[in-house]
C-alpha positions as CSV (number, residue, x, y, z in Angstrom):
1,X,0.0,0.0,0.0
2,X,1.5,3.4,-1.0
3,X,2.2,5.8,1.8
4,X,0.6,9.3,1.5
5,X,3.3,11.0,3.4
6,X,1.0,12.5,6.1
7,X,3.0,10.8,8.9
8,X,6.3,12.2,7.6
9,X,4.7,15.7,7.2
10,X,3.4,15.5,10.8
11,X,6.8,14.5,12.1
12,X,8.5,17.3,10.1
13,X,6.1,19.9,11.4
14,X,6.6,18.7,15.0
15,X,10.4,18.6,14.6
16,X,10.6,22.0,13.1
17,X,8.5,23.5,15.9
18,X,10.6,21.9,18.6
19,X,13.8,23.0,17.0
20,X,12.6,26.5,16.3
21,X,11.6,26.8,20.0
22,X,14.8,25.3,21.3
23,X,17.4,26.9,19.0
24,X,15.5,29.7,17.1
25,X,14.4,29.8,13.5
26,X,17.7,31.3,12.1
27,X,19.8,28.7,13.9
28,X,17.8,25.7,12.6
29,X,18.5,24.0,9.3
30,X,16.3,21.8,7.2
31,X,18.8,19.0,7.7
32,X,18.4,19.3,11.4
33,X,14.6,19.2,11.1
34,X,14.8,16.2,8.8
35,X,17.1,14.3,11.2
36,X,14.9,15.1,14.2
37,X,11.9,13.8,12.2
38,X,13.8,10.6,11.1
39,X,13.7,11.3,7.4
40,X,16.1,12.6,4.8
41,X,16.5,16.2,3.9
42,X,15.3,15.2,0.4
43,X,12.1,14.0,2.0
44,X,11.8,17.3,3.8
45,X,11.9,19.1,0.4
46,X,9.4,16.8,-1.1
47,X,6.9,18.1,1.4
48,X,7.9,21.7,2.0
49,X,9.4,24.3,-0.3
50,X,11.5,25.9,2.4
51,X,12.0,26.0,6.2
52,X,9.3,28.6,6.7
53,X,6.6,26.7,4.9
54,X,6.6,23.8,7.4
55,X,4.9,26.1,10.0
56,X,2.1,27.0,7.5
57,X,1.1,23.5,6.4
58,X,-2.6,23.8,7.4
59,X,-3.4,26.8,5.2
60,X,-4.9,24.7,2.3
61,X,-7.4,23.0,4.6
62,X,-8.3,26.3,6.2
63,X,-8.7,28.0,2.8
64,X,-11.0,25.2,1.6
65,X,-13.2,25.4,4.7
66,X,-13.6,29.2,4.5
67,X,-14.2,29.2,0.7
68,X,-16.7,26.3,0.9
69,X,-18.6,28.1,3.8
70,X,-18.8,31.3,1.7
71,X,-20.2,29.3,-1.3
72,X,-22.7,27.5,0.9
73,X,-24.1,30.6,2.7
74,X,-27.6,31.6,1.9
75,X,-27.9,33.8,-1.2
76,X,-29.6,36.7,0.7
77,X,-26.9,37.0,3.4
78,X,-24.8,40.2,3.4
79,X,-21.0,39.9,3.1
80,X,-20.1,40.4,6.8
81,X,-22.5,37.7,8.1
82,X,-21.1,35.4,5.3
83,X,-17.6,36.1,6.8
84,X,-18.9,35.2,10.3
85,X,-20.3,31.9,8.9
86,X,-17.1,31.1,7.1
87,X,-14.8,31.7,10.2
88,X,-17.3,29.9,12.4
89,X,-17.0,26.9,10.1
90,X,-13.3,26.9,10.6
91,X,-13.6,26.8,14.4
92,X,-13.3,22.9,14.6
93,X,-10.0,23.1,12.7
94,X,-8.7,25.8,14.9
95,X,-9.7,23.9,18.1
96,X,-8.1,20.7,16.8
97,X,-4.8,22.6,16.2
98,X,-4.9,25.0,19.2
99,X,-1.8,23.7,21.1
100,X,0.4,23.7,18.0
101,X,-1.0,27.1,16.9
102,X,-0.1,28.7,20.2
103,X,3.5,27.4,20.0
104,X,3.7,28.4,16.3
105,X,2.5,31.9,17.2
106,X,5.3,32.3,19.7
107,X,7.9,31.4,17.2
108,X,6.4,33.6,14.5
109,X,6.2,36.6,16.9
110,X,10.0,36.6,17.4
111,X,11.0,35.8,13.8
112,X,10.7,38.5,11.2
113,X,10.9,36.1,8.2
114,X,8.0,34.1,9.7
115,X,6.0,37.2,10.4
116,X,6.4,38.2,6.8
117,X,5.2,34.8,5.6
118,X,2.3,34.9,8.1
119,X,1.2,38.3,6.6
120,X,1.5,36.9,3.1
121,X,-0.6,33.8,4.0
122,X,-3.3,36.1,5.6
123,X,-3.4,38.2,2.5
124,X,-3.7,35.1,0.4
125,X,-6.6,33.9,2.5
126,X,-8.3,37.3,2.2
127,X,-7.9,37.1,-1.6
128,X,-9.5,33.7,-1.7
129,X,-12.4,34.9,0.4
130,X,-12.8,38.0,-1.8
131,X,-12.9,35.7,-4.9
132,X,-15.5,33.5,-3.2
133,X,-17.6,36.6,-2.4
134,X,-17.2,37.8,-5.9
135,X,-18.5,34.5,-7.2
136,X,-21.6,35.2,-5.1
137,X,-22.2,38.4,-7.1
138,X,-20.6,40.8,-4.7
139,X,-18.7,43.6,-6.4
140,X,-14.9,43.1,-6.3
141,X,-14.2,46.2,-4.1
142,X,-16.9,45.3,-1.6
143,X,-15.8,41.7,-1.6
144,X,-12.2,42.7,-0.9
145,X,-13.3,45.0,1.9
146,X,-15.5,42.3,3.5
147,X,-12.8,39.7,3.3
148,X,-10.2,42.0,4.9
149,X,-12.7,43.1,7.6
150,X,-13.6,39.5,8.2
151,X,-9.9,38.5,8.6
152,X,-9.4,41.4,11.0
153,X,-12.5,40.4,13.0
154,X,-11.3,36.8,13.1
155,X,-7.8,37.9,14.2
156,X,-9.4,40.0,17.0
157,X,-11.5,37.0,18.1
158,X,-8.5,34.6,18.0
159,X,-6.4,36.9,20.1
160,X,-9.1,37.3,22.7
161,X,-9.6,33.6,22.7
162,X,-5.9,33.0,23.2
163,X,-6.0,35.4,26.2
164,X,-9.1,33.7,27.7
165,X,-9.9,30.3,26.3
166,X,-12.9,30.0,28.6
167,X,-14.8,32.2,26.1
168,X,-16.0,30.3,23.1
169,X,-14.3,31.1,19.8
170,X,-17.7,31.1,18.0
171,X,-19.0,33.7,20.4
172,X,-15.9,35.8,20.1
173,X,-16.1,35.8,16.3
174,X,-19.7,37.0,16.5
175,X,-18.7,39.7,19.0
176,X,-15.9,40.9,16.8
177,X,-18.3,41.2,13.9
178,X,-20.8,43.1,16.0
179,X,-18.0,45.4,17.2
180,X,-17.1,46.1,13.5
181,X,-20.8,47.2,13.0
182,X,-20.5,49.6,15.9
183,X,-17.3,51.3,14.8
184,X,-19.4,53.9,12.8
185,X,-21.8,54.7,15.6
186,X,-21.5,57.5,18.0
């Protein structure tokens, strides 16, 4: 039976995170990550383009969940509530990866190259959401704005949740969206 590589990918992700936390990103090589994971460096590069990408492996799954949720939203729903539905649909994935995500965030926070990649990944997700909204008939400028506001609201909710996990992430996403709506009020 052919192997799909998911176990090797998981070991590589775990090894990279351990090494980045122990030694720092700049002091860690792909050869060290591969050795810690029990694979060759060639195997590492079969799975990841560079040593940054190993920390952003779940992006494709997140993108699919968000885009599918936008497509499945009721036709009469306005763009911001569509964003709330999309990010709420991603909550199970976020919950399943919470421990790793917190460690990853710590490494990213102290590593400029990783912060740059995280910003690029966020922009890419916003573009995918804007495309999905445009496919629903929303004008491109409004779709881009809604996607960016949705990403910002999700970031706000995620940070609040990291500070106080007793609050439900679903609730915090809805609260962040409500807060967006109040920004123009006096």
